[in-house]
SENUNU-754019 format. One line per field, with one value per atom (N, C-alpha, C, O, CB): y, z, x; residue number from 1; residue in one letter; atom name. Coordinates in nm, 2 decimals. Glycine has a CB too. Layout:
% SENUNU-754019
north <- (Y;...)
up <- (Z;...)
east <- (X;...)
k <- (NUM;...)
r <- (A;...)
a <- (CA;...)
***
This chain:
% SENUNU-754019
north <- (-13.01;-12.82;-12.76;-12.79;-12.70;-12.69;-12.61;-12.52;-12.45;-12.52;-12.52;-12.43;-12.29;-12.25;-12.43;-12.20;-12.05;-11.99;-12.03;-12.00;-11.86;-11.80;-11.65;-11.60;-11.81;-11.57;-11.46;-11.40;-11.47;-11.48;-11.27;-11.19;-11.12;-11.08;-11.09;-11.09;-11.01;-10.92;-10.96;-11.11;-10.80;-10.72;-10.63;-10.58;-10.61;-10.61;-10.54;-10.57;-10.68;-10.61;-10.48;-10.34;-10.29;-10.36;-10.28;-10.13;-10.08;-9.98;-9.89;-10.04;-9.98;-9.92;-9.79;-9.82;-10.03;-9.68;-9.55;-9.44;-9.43;-9.49;-9.36;-9.22;-9.10;-9.07;-9.16;-9.05;-8.93;-8.82;-8.76;-8.88;-8.81;-8.73;-8.75;-8.77;-8.58;-8.76;-8.77;-8.73;-8.75;-8.93;-8.67;-8.61;-8.49;-8.45;-8.73;-8.44;-8.37;-8.41;-8.34;-8.31;-8.54;-8.64;-8.65;-8.62;-8.82;-8.70;-8.75;-8.91;-8.97;-8.71;-8.97;-9.12;-9.20;-9.26;-9.14;-9.19;-9.26;-9.39;-9.40;-9.18;-9.49;-9.64;-9.67;-9.60;-9.70;-9.74;-9.76;-9.94;-9.99;-9.67;-10.00;-10.14;-10.21;-10.17;-10.18;-10.33;-10.38;-10.54;-10.63;-10.39;-10.54;-10.68;-10.77;-10.76;-10.68;-10.88;-10.98;-11.08;-11.12;-11.00;-11.16;-11.30;-11.32;-11.24;-11.35;-11.46;-11.52;-11.64;-11.73;-11.54;-11.66;-11.77;-11.87;-11.84;-11.73;-11.99;-12.11;-12.16;-12.16;-12.23;-12.21;-12.28;-12.39;-12.37;-12.18;-12.50;-12.60;-12.65;-12.70;-12.69;-12.67;-12.79;-12.90;-12.92;-12.77;-12.99;-13.15;-13.20;-13.16;-13.28;-13.30;-13.37;-13.29;-13.32;-13.52;-13.16;-13.09;-13.06;-13.02;-13.17;-13.08;-13.03;-12.93;-12.94;-13.12;-12.82;-12.71;-12.73;-12.77;-12.55;-12.70;-12.75;-12.59;-12.52;-12.91;-12.56;-12.41;-12.39;-12.49;-12.31;-12.31;-12.27;-12.16;-12.09;-12.32;-12.10;-11.95;-11.93;-12.02;-11.83;-11.81;-11.77;-11.60;-11.53;-11.80;-11.58;-11.44;-11.37;-11.44;-11.43;-11.23;-11.16;-11.03;-11.00;-11.21;-10.95;-10.84;-10.78;-10.84;-10.81;-10.68;-10.64;-10.48;-10.40;-10.66;-10.45;-10.30;-10.22;-10.27;-10.25;-10.10;-10.02;-9.90;-9.82;-9.94;-9.90;-9.82;-9.68;-9.69;-9.90;-9.55;-9.43;-9.44;-9.44;-9.22;-9.45;-9.41;-9.28;-9.22;-9.48;-9.21;-9.09;-9.02;-9.04;-9.08;-8.94;-8.92;-9.00;-8.97;-8.92;-9.10;-9.14;-9.10;-9.04;-9.28;-9.11;-9.04;-9.09;-9.21;-9.08;-9.00;-9.04;-9.07;-9.00;-8.95;-9.17;-9.20;-9.18;-9.26;-9.32;-9.09;-9.08;-9.20;-9.28;-8.96;-9.20;-9.33;-9.37;-9.48;-9.30;-9.26;-9.31;-9.36;-9.40;-9.16;-9.36;-9.40;-9.53;-9.58;-9.30;-9.57;-9.70;-9.82;-9.81;-9.74;-9.90;-10.04;-10.15;-10.16;-10.06;-10.24;-10.41;-10.42;-10.44;-10.53;-10.41;-10.44;-10.35;-10.40;-10.39;-10.23;-10.15;-10.16;-10.14;-10.05;-10.21;-10.22;-10.40;-10.43;-10.20;-10.50;-10.62;-10.60;-10.70;-10.70;-10.49;-10.45;-10.46;-10.52;-10.33;-10.35;-10.30;-10.45;-10.49;-10.16;-10.51;-10.62;-10.75;-10.83;-10.66;-10.77;-10.87;-10.82;-10.90;-10.93;-10.68;-10.61;-10.61;-10.64;-10.48;-10.58;-10.60;-10.78;-10.83;-10.53;-10.83;-10.96;-11.05;-11.17;-11.05;-10.99;-11.06;-11.17;-11.22;-11.11;-11.21;-11.28;-11.44;-11.53;-11.22;-11.43;-11.58;-11.62;-11.73;-11.59;-11.51;-11.55;-11.58;-11.69;-11.40;-11.51;-11.54;-11.68;-11.78;-11.40;-11.68;-11.83;-11.94;-12.01;-11.83;-11.95;-12.05;-12.06;-12.16;-12.03;-11.93;-11.99;-12.01;-12.06;-11.94;-11.98;-12.04;-12.18;-12.25;-11.95;-12.25;-12.37;-12.43;-12.54;-12.38;-12.35;-12.46;-12.44;-12.50;-12.46;-12.36;-12.37;-12.46;-12.51;-12.22;-12.50;-12.59;-12.73;-12.82;-12.57;-12.74;-12.89;-12.90;-13.00;-12.87;-12.76;-12.82;-12.87;-12.94;-12.68;-12.82;-12.83;-12.99;-13.06;-12.67;-13.03;-13.17;-13.27;-13.38;-13.17;-13.21;-13.28;-13.33;-13.44;-13.20;-13.23;-13.24;-13.35;-13.43;-13.09;-13.33;-13.44;-13.54;-13.59;-13.43;-13.59;-13.70;-13.70;-13.66;-13.67;-13.73;-13.71;-13.81;-13.92;-13.74;-13.77;-13.82;-13.90;-14.00;-13.73;-13.85;-13.94;-13.92;-13.81;-13.92;-14.04;-14.04;-14.07;-14.13;-14.11;-14.03;-14.07;-14.17;-14.14;-13.94;-14.27;-14.38;-14.41;-14.40;-14.53;-14.46;-14.50;-14.63;-14.70;-14.50;-14.67;-14.81;-14.90;-14.88;-14.83;-15.01;-15.10;-15.17;-15.21;-15.19;-15.17;-15.27;-15.14;-15.17;-15.37;-15.00;-14.93;-14.92;-14.91;-14.84;-14.93;-14.94;-15.07;-15.07;-14.89;-15.22;-15.31;-15.31;-15.26;-15.47;-15.42;-15.40;-15.49;-15.55;-15.49;-15.47;-15.55;-15.65;-15.62;-15.43;-15.76;-15.89;-15.87;-15.77;-16.04;-15.96;-15.91;-16.00;-16.09;-15.97;-15.97;-16.00;-16.13;-16.16;-15.90)
up <- (1.20;1.16;1.19;1.27;1.29;1.12;1.12;1.24;1.29;1.00;1.27;1.40;1.37;1.25;1.45;1.47;1.43;1.52;1.63;1.46;1.46;1.54;1.57;1.49;1.49;1.72;1.75;1.84;1.89;1.81;1.84;1.93;2.02;2.00;1.86;2.15;2.26;2.28;2.29;2.42;2.30;2.32;2.44;2.43;2.17;2.52;2.68;2.76;2.77;2.78;2.83;2.83;2.71;2.64;2.97;2.71;2.61;2.68;2.74;2.50;2.67;2.77;2.67;2.55;2.84;2.71;2.65;2.71;2.83;2.65;2.62;2.69;2.71;2.62;2.59;2.81;2.83;2.73;2.71;2.92;2.69;2.55;2.49;2.56;2.55;2.36;2.26;2.15;2.13;2.24;2.07;1.93;1.93;1.83;1.85;2.04;2.03;2.04;2.04;1.94;2.05;2.06;2.23;2.32;1.98;2.26;2.39;2.39;2.28;2.44;2.49;2.50;2.37;2.29;2.54;2.38;2.24;2.28;2.36;2.18;2.24;2.24;2.22;2.15;2.12;2.26;2.29;2.30;2.22;2.46;2.37;2.38;2.41;2.50;2.47;2.32;2.33;2.41;2.40;2.15;2.48;2.55;2.51;2.55;2.67;2.41;2.33;2.37;2.45;2.23;2.34;2.32;2.21;2.16;2.41;2.13;2.04;2.08;2.12;1.94;2.06;2.07;1.94;1.83;2.15;2.01;1.90;1.99;2.11;1.88;1.89;1.91;1.79;1.68;1.92;1.84;1.76;1.81;1.92;1.72;1.75;1.78;1.72;1.61;1.78;1.81;1.73;1.84;1.96;1.75;1.75;1.83;1.93;2.05;1.92;1.88;2.00;2.12;2.23;2.06;2.10;2.21;2.19;2.08;2.28;2.27;2.20;2.27;2.38;2.22;2.22;2.25;2.22;2.13;2.14;2.31;2.29;2.34;2.41;2.38;2.31;2.33;2.32;2.22;2.28;2.40;2.36;2.38;2.43;2.44;2.33;2.36;2.40;2.38;2.20;2.46;2.51;2.51;2.51;2.67;2.52;2.48;2.48;2.50;2.33;2.43;2.44;2.28;2.20;2.57;2.26;2.11;2.13;2.20;1.97;2.04;2.07;1.96;1.84;2.07;1.99;1.88;1.83;1.92;1.92;1.74;1.68;1.65;1.60;1.56;1.69;1.61;1.45;1.42;1.71;1.37;1.23;1.21;1.21;1.14;1.17;1.13;1.00;0.89;1.15;1.00;0.88;0.83;0.73;0.78;0.92;0.90;1.00;1.10;0.89;1.01;1.05;1.21;1.23;0.94;1.31;1.43;1.47;1.42;1.49;1.55;1.56;1.71;1.78;1.50;1.76;1.90;1.97;1.92;1.93;2.08;2.17;2.15;2.10;2.34;2.19;2.22;2.05;2.05;2.31;1.93;1.82;1.79;1.69;1.71;1.84;1.80;1.81;1.88;1.94;1.72;1.71;1.72;1.69;1.62;1.78;1.78;1.66;1.67;1.75;1.53;1.40;1.37;1.33;1.29;1.39;1.40;1.47;1.42;1.44;1.60;1.72;1.66;1.66;1.93;1.63;1.57;1.46;1.44;1.54;1.38;1.27;1.29;1.22;1.24;1.42;1.46;1.53;1.50;1.58;1.59;1.65;1.59;1.64;1.74;1.47;1.39;1.29;1.22;1.32;1.27;1.21;1.29;1.24;1.17;1.42;1.52;1.55;1.58;1.67;1.51;1.57;1.42;1.43;1.68;1.30;1.18;1.15;1.24;1.16;1.00;0.98;0.97;0.95;0.89;1.01;1.01;1.17;1.21;0.96;1.25;1.41;1.38;1.38;1.55;1.38;1.39;1.33;1.39;1.29;1.24;1.15;1.24;1.28;1.03;1.28;1.38;1.50;1.56;1.41;1.57;1.67;1.65;1.74;1.78;1.54;1.51;1.46;1.45;1.37;1.43;1.41;1.53;1.56;1.34;1.62;1.76;1.86;1.97;1.86;1.83;1.90;1.82;1.88;1.92;1.69;1.63;1.67;1.66;1.53;1.72;1.77;1.91;1.94;1.81;1.99;2.13;2.13;2.23;2.24;2.02;2.04;1.94;1.94;1.98;1.89;1.80;1.94;1.95;1.65;2.01;2.10;2.21;2.26;2.15;2.24;2.34;2.28;2.36;2.36;2.14;2.06;2.09;2.19;1.91;2.06;2.03;2.16;2.15;1.87;2.24;2.34;2.29;2.26;2.53;2.27;2.25;2.37;2.35;2.22;2.51;2.59;2.71;2.72;2.64;2.79;2.90;3.02;3.02;2.88;3.14;3.24;3.31;3.30;3.33;3.37;3.43;3.57;3.60;3.32;3.65;3.76;3.75;3.65;3.82;3.84;3.84;3.87;3.94;3.95;3.79;3.80;3.93;3.96;3.73;4.00;4.15;4.27;4.38;4.22;4.21;4.30;4.28;4.37;4.32;4.15;4.12;4.11;4.09;4.01;4.15;4.15;4.31;4.40;4.07;4.31;4.46;4.52;4.46;4.49;4.66;4.75;4.83;4.88;4.89;4.83;4.93;5.06;5.12;4.93;5.12;5.29;5.33;5.25;5.40;5.45;5.52;5.58;5.65;5.60)
east <- (-16.37;-16.35;-16.19;-16.10;-16.48;-16.21;-16.08;-16.06;-16.14;-16.08;-15.91;-15.88;-15.91;-15.89;-15.72;-15.96;-16.00;-15.90;-15.87;-16.17;-15.83;-15.78;-15.85;-15.93;-15.65;-15.80;-15.84;-15.72;-15.64;-15.97;-15.72;-15.64;-15.74;-15.85;-15.55;-15.64;-15.72;-15.57;-15.45;-15.79;-15.64;-15.50;-15.53;-15.65;-15.45;-15.48;-15.51;-15.39;-15.35;-15.65;-15.32;-15.34;-15.24;-15.16;-15.31;-15.27;-15.19;-15.11;-15.17;-15.26;-14.97;-14.89;-14.85;-14.81;-14.74;-14.87;-14.87;-14.75;-14.72;-15.02;-14.71;-14.64;-14.75;-14.83;-14.50;-14.75;-14.83;-14.88;-14.99;-14.78;-14.74;-14.72;-14.61;-14.51;-14.73;-14.60;-14.46;-14.54;-14.66;-14.35;-14.40;-14.45;-14.55;-14.60;-14.52;-14.56;-14.70;-14.82;-14.92;-14.71;-14.82;-14.94;-14.97;-14.88;-14.89;-15.11;-15.13;-15.13;-15.15;-15.27;-15.10;-15.13;-15.10;-15.18;-15.27;-14.97;-14.91;-14.87;-14.78;-14.78;-14.92;-14.91;-14.75;-14.69;-15.01;-14.71;-14.56;-14.55;-14.47;-14.50;-14.61;-14.62;-14.75;-14.82;-14.53;-14.78;-14.92;-14.89;-14.80;-15.00;-14.98;-15.02;-15.10;-15.21;-15.07;-15.07;-15.14;-15.15;-15.06;-15.09;-15.25;-15.29;-15.34;-15.42;-15.38;-15.29;-15.36;-15.40;-15.33;-15.30;-15.54;-15.60;-15.64;-15.66;-15.70;-15.66;-15.68;-15.81;-15.83;-15.54;-15.89;-16.00;-16.02;-15.98;-16.11;-16.10;-16.13;-16.22;-16.20;-16.04;-16.38;-16.46;-16.46;-16.49;-16.55;-16.43;-16.42;-16.55;-16.56;-16.21;-16.65;-16.80;-16.84;-16.86;-16.78;-16.85;-16.92;-16.84;-16.89;-17.03;-16.70;-16.63;-16.54;-16.48;-16.57;-16.49;-16.43;-16.27;-16.26;-16.51;-16.19;-16.05;-16.00;-16.05;-15.98;-15.90;-15.86;-15.69;-15.66;-15.97;-15.60;-15.50;-15.46;-15.51;-15.46;-15.37;-15.33;-15.19;-15.13;-15.39;-15.12;-14.97;-15.00;-15.10;-14.83;-14.90;-14.94;-14.80;-14.70;-15.03;-14.80;-14.64;-14.69;-14.80;-14.55;-14.56;-14.58;-14.52;-14.45;-14.51;-14.57;-14.51;-14.47;-14.53;-14.63;-14.34;-14.32;-14.41;-14.40;-14.15;-14.49;-14.53;-14.41;-14.38;-14.67;-14.36;-14.28;-14.36;-14.47;-14.22;-14.30;-14.41;-14.33;-14.21;-14.39;-14.45;-14.41;-14.42;-14.53;-14.49;-14.30;-14.30;-14.34;-14.28;-14.21;-14.45;-14.54;-14.65;-14.72;-14.46;-14.67;-14.82;-14.92;-14.86;-14.84;-15.00;-15.11;-15.13;-15.15;-15.23;-15.14;-15.17;-15.32;-15.40;-15.13;-15.37;-15.47;-15.51;-15.45;-15.49;-15.58;-15.59;-15.65;-15.74;-15.66;-15.60;-15.60;-15.74;-15.77;-15.56;-15.83;-15.98;-16.05;-16.16;-16.09;-15.97;-16.02;-15.93;-15.96;-16.03;-15.87;-15.78;-15.90;-16.00;-15.62;-15.89;-15.94;-15.88;-15.77;-15.99;-15.95;-15.88;-15.79;-15.67;-16.02;-15.86;-15.81;-15.65;-15.55;-15.95;-15.68;-15.55;-15.45;-15.34;-15.57;-15.47;-15.36;-15.31;-15.19;-15.45;-15.41;-15.35;-15.28;-15.20;-15.44;-15.28;-15.22;-15.07;-14.98;-15.27;-15.06;-14.93;-14.87;-14.76;-14.95;-14.94;-14.88;-14.85;-14.78;-14.95;-14.89;-14.85;-14.74;-14.67;-14.97;-14.73;-14.60;-14.50;-14.39;-14.61;-14.49;-14.39;-14.32;-14.21;-14.49;-14.42;-14.37;-14.34;-14.31;-14.48;-14.36;-14.34;-14.44;-14.51;-14.21;-14.44;-14.53;-14.51;-14.59;-14.58;-14.36;-14.31;-14.34;-14.36;-14.13;-14.34;-14.34;-14.53;-14.59;-14.27;-14.56;-14.73;-14.76;-14.81;-14.84;-14.73;-14.73;-14.70;-14.79;-14.61;-14.56;-14.52;-14.58;-14.58;-14.40;-14.66;-14.73;-14.85;-14.91;-14.71;-14.91;-15.06;-15.01;-15.11;-15.16;-14.90;-14.87;-14.86;-14.91;-14.76;-14.79;-14.79;-14.88;-14.86;-14.67;-14.99;-15.13;-15.23;-15.32;-15.19;-15.22;-15.25;-15.22;-15.29;-15.23;-15.11;-15.01;-15.10;-15.16;-14.79;-15.10;-15.12;-15.29;-15.33;-15.08;-15.37;-15.52;-15.51;-15.61;-15.63;-15.41;-15.42;-15.38;-15.43;-15.27;-15.29;-15.23;-15.35;-15.36;-15.09;-15.44;-15.56;-15.67;-15.73;-15.64;-15.68;-15.78;-15.71;-15.77;-15.80;-15.62;-15.51;-15.40;-15.28;-15.43;-15.44;-15.28;-15.18;-15.22;-15.30;-15.05;-14.94;-14.88;-14.81;-14.86;-14.92;-14.90;-15.01;-15.07;-14.76;-15.04;-15.11;-15.05;-14.95;-15.19;-15.11;-15.04;-15.17;-15.29;-14.98;-15.12;-15.23;-15.17;-15.05;-15.25;-15.25;-15.25;-15.16;-15.19;-15.38;-15.05;-15.02;-15.14;-15.24;-14.92;-15.12;-15.22;-15.27;-15.38;-15.19;-15.16;-15.18;-15.24;-15.28;-14.99;-15.24;-15.34;-15.44;-15.52;-15.32;-15.47;-15.64;-15.75;-15.87;-15.65;-15.63;-15.74;-15.75;-15.69;-15.71;-15.88;-15.94;-15.80;-15.71;-16.12;-15.82;-15.69;-15.79;-15.90;-15.58;-15.72;-15.79;-15.78;-15.73;-15.71;-15.84;-15.86;-15.73;-15.70;-16.03;-15.67;-15.56;-15.56;-15.46;-15.55)
k <- (1;1;1;1;1;2;2;2;2;2;3;3;3;3;3;4;4;4;4;4;5;5;5;5;5;6;6;6;6;6;7;7;7;7;7;8;8;8;8;8;9;9;9;9;9;10;10;10;10;10;11;11;11;11;11;12;12;12;12;12;13;13;13;13;13;14;14;14;14;14;15;15;15;15;15;16;16;16;16;16;17;17;17;17;17;18;18;18;18;18;19;19;19;19;19;20;20;20;20;20;21;21;21;21;21;22;22;22;22;22;23;23;23;23;23;24;24;24;24;24;25;25;25;25;25;26;26;26;26;26;27;27;27;27;27;28;28;28;28;28;29;29;29;29;29;30;30;30;30;30;31;31;31;31;31;32;32;32;32;32;33;33;33;33;33;34;34;34;34;34;35;35;35;35;35;36;36;36;36;36;37;37;37;37;37;38;38;38;38;38;39;39;39;39;39;40;40;40;40;40;41;41;41;41;41;42;42;42;42;42;43;43;43;43;43;44;44;44;44;44;45;45;45;45;45;46;46;46;46;46;47;47;47;47;47;48;48;48;48;48;49;49;49;49;49;50;50;50;50;50;51;51;51;51;51;52;52;52;52;52;53;53;53;53;53;54;54;54;54;54;55;55;55;55;55;56;56;56;56;56;57;57;57;57;57;58;58;58;58;58;59;59;59;59;59;60;60;60;60;60;61;61;61;61;61;62;62;62;62;62;63;63;63;63;63;64;64;64;64;64;65;65;65;65;65;66;66;66;66;66;67;67;67;67;67;68;68;68;68;68;69;69;69;69;69;70;70;70;70;70;71;71;71;71;71;72;72;72;72;72;73;73;73;73;73;74;74;74;74;74;75;75;75;75;75;76;76;76;76;76;77;77;77;77;77;78;78;78;78;78;79;79;79;79;79;80;80;80;80;80;81;81;81;81;81;82;82;82;82;82;83;83;83;83;83;84;84;84;84;84;85;85;85;85;85;86;86;86;86;86;87;87;87;87;87;88;88;88;88;88;89;89;89;89;89;90;90;90;90;90;91;91;91;91;91;92;92;92;92;92;93;93;93;93;93;94;94;94;94;94;95;95;95;95;95;96;96;96;96;96;97;97;97;97;97;98;98;98;98;98;99;99;99;99;99;100;100;100;100;100;101;101;101;101;101;102;102;102;102;102;103;103;103;103;103;104;104;104;104;104;105;105;105;105;105;106;106;106;106;106;107;107;107;107;107;108;108;108;108;108;109;109;109;109;109;110;110;110;110;110;111;111;111;111;111;112;112;112;112;112;113;113;113;113;113;114;114;114;114;114;115;115;115;115;115;116;116;116;116;116;117;117;117;117;117;118;118;118;118;118;119;119;119;119;119)
r <- (X;X;X;X;X;X;X;X;X;X;X;X;X;X;X;X;X;X;X;X;X;X;X;X;X;X;X;X;X;X;X;X;X;X;X;X;X;X;X;X;X;X;X;X;X;X;X;X;X;X;X;X;X;X;X;X;X;X;X;X;X;X;X;X;X;X;X;X;X;X;X;X;X;X;X;X;X;X;X;X;X;X;X;X;X;X;X;X;X;X;X;X;X;X;X;X;X;X;X;X;X;X;X;X;X;X;X;X;X;X;X;X;X;X;X;X;X;X;X;X;X;X;X;X;X;X;X;X;X;X;X;X;X;X;X;X;X;X;X;X;X;X;X;X;X;X;X;X;X;X;X;X;X;X;X;X;X;X;X;X;X;X;X;X;X;X;X;X;X;X;X;X;X;X;X;X;X;X;X;X;X;X;X;X;X;X;X;X;X;X;X;X;X;X;X;X;X;X;X;X;X;X;X;X;X;X;X;X;X;X;X;X;X;X;X;X;X;X;X;X;X;X;X;X;X;X;X;X;X;X;X;X;X;X;X;X;X;X;X;X;X;X;X;X;X;X;X;X;X;X;X;X;X;X;X;X;X;X;X;X;X;X;X;X;X;X;X;X;X;X;X;X;X;X;X;X;X;X;X;X;X;X;X;X;X;X;X;X;X;X;X;X;X;X;X;X;X;X;X;X;X;X;X;X;X;X;X;X;X;X;X;X;X;X;X;X;X;X;X;X;X;X;X;X;X;X;X;X;X;X;X;X;X;X;X;X;X;X;X;X;X;X;X;X;X;X;X;X;X;X;X;X;X;X;X;X;X;X;X;X;X;X;X;X;X;X;X;X;X;X;X;X;X;X;X;X;X;X;X;X;X;X;X;X;X;X;X;X;X;X;X;X;X;X;X;X;X;X;X;X;X;X;X;X;X;X;X;X;X;X;X;X;X;X;X;X;X;X;X;X;X;X;X;X;X;X;X;X;X;X;X;X;X;X;X;X;X;X;X;X;X;X;X;X;X;X;X;X;X;X;X;X;X;X;X;X;X;X;X;X;X;X;X;X;X;X;X;X;X;X;X;X;X;X;X;X;X;X;X;X;X;X;X;X;X;X;X;X;X;X;X;X;X;X;X;X;X;X;X;X;X;X;X;X;X;X;X;X;X;X;X;X;X;X;X;X;X;X;X;X;X;X;X;X;X;X;X;X;X;X;X;X;X;X;X;X;X;X;X;X;X;X;X;X;X;X;X;X;X;X;X;X;X;X;X;X;X;X;X;X;X;X;X;X;X;X;X;X;X;X;X;X;X;X;X;X;X;X;X;X;X;X;X;X;X;X;X;X;X;X;X;X;X;X;X)
a <- (N;CA;C;O;CB;N;CA;C;O;CB;N;CA;C;O;CB;N;CA;C;O;CB;N;CA;C;O;CB;N;CA;C;O;CB;N;CA;C;O;CB;N;CA;C;O;CB;N;CA;C;O;CB;N;CA;C;O;CB;N;CA;C;O;CB;N;CA;C;O;CB;N;CA;C;O;CB;N;CA;C;O;CB;N;CA;C;O;CB;N;CA;C;O;CB;N;CA;C;O;CB;N;CA;C;O;CB;N;CA;C;O;CB;N;CA;C;O;CB;N;CA;C;O;CB;N;CA;C;O;CB;N;CA;C;O;CB;N;CA;C;O;CB;N;CA;C;O;CB;N;CA;C;O;CB;N;CA;C;O;CB;N;CA;C;O;CB;N;CA;C;O;CB;N;CA;C;O;CB;N;CA;C;O;CB;N;CA;C;O;CB;N;CA;C;O;CB;N;CA;C;O;CB;N;CA;C;O;CB;N;CA;C;O;CB;N;CA;C;O;CB;N;CA;C;O;CB;N;CA;C;O;CB;N;CA;C;O;CB;N;CA;C;O;CB;N;CA;C;O;CB;N;CA;C;O;CB;N;CA;C;O;CB;N;CA;C;O;CB;N;CA;C;O;CB;N;CA;C;O;CB;N;CA;C;O;CB;N;CA;C;O;CB;N;CA;C;O;CB;N;CA;C;O;CB;N;CA;C;O;CB;N;CA;C;O;CB;N;CA;C;O;CB;N;CA;C;O;CB;N;CA;C;O;CB;N;CA;C;O;CB;N;CA;C;O;CB;N;CA;C;O;CB;N;CA;C;O;CB;N;CA;C;O;CB;N;CA;C;O;CB;N;CA;C;O;CB;N;CA;C;O;CB;N;CA;C;O;CB;N;CA;C;O;CB;N;CA;C;O;CB;N;CA;C;O;CB;N;CA;C;O;CB;N;CA;C;O;CB;N;CA;C;O;CB;N;CA;C;O;CB;N;CA;C;O;CB;N;CA;C;O;CB;N;CA;C;O;CB;N;CA;C;O;CB;N;CA;C;O;CB;N;CA;C;O;CB;N;CA;C;O;CB;N;CA;C;O;CB;N;CA;C;O;CB;N;CA;C;O;CB;N;CA;C;O;CB;N;CA;C;O;CB;N;CA;C;O;CB;N;CA;C;O;CB;N;CA;C;O;CB;N;CA;C;O;CB;N;CA;C;O;CB;N;CA;C;O;CB;N;CA;C;O;CB;N;CA;C;O;CB;N;CA;C;O;CB;N;CA;C;O;CB;N;CA;C;O;CB;N;CA;C;O;CB;N;CA;C;O;CB;N;CA;C;O;CB;N;CA;C;O;CB;N;CA;C;O;CB;N;CA;C;O;CB;N;CA;C;O;CB;N;CA;C;O;CB;N;CA;C;O;CB;N;CA;C;O;CB;N;CA;C;O;CB;N;CA;C;O;CB;N;CA;C;O;CB;N;CA;C;O;CB;N;CA;C;O;CB;N;CA;C;O;CB;N;CA;C;O;CB;N;CA;C;O;CB;N;CA;C;O;CB;N;CA;C;O;CB;N;CA;C;O;CB;N;CA;C;O;CB;N;CA;C;O;CB;N;CA;C;O;CB)
***
């Protein structure tokens, strides 16, 4: 199965008033999640960060109560840039691949796992 990605965005930092509007978002705290199901086992990874939300002069203002996840996700991806988002997705997919087939394993020393004889 393919890796799926989804965003969670919370909280939003706002100016109480700016440019004559109320609760104007200027920073979004985001998480980009990746998930893949293999043989009924769910593997996941996530990246977190913040994104500056610039005021776009001339664009229509959306009141805080009317903001949607899709709209704010658009702001976040625009702020981060397509290249950064693609690189994060690649990194998350690699983390999941490493969970499925670990490139390194940690094992107990064999002398600690073998039964000891009597003294």
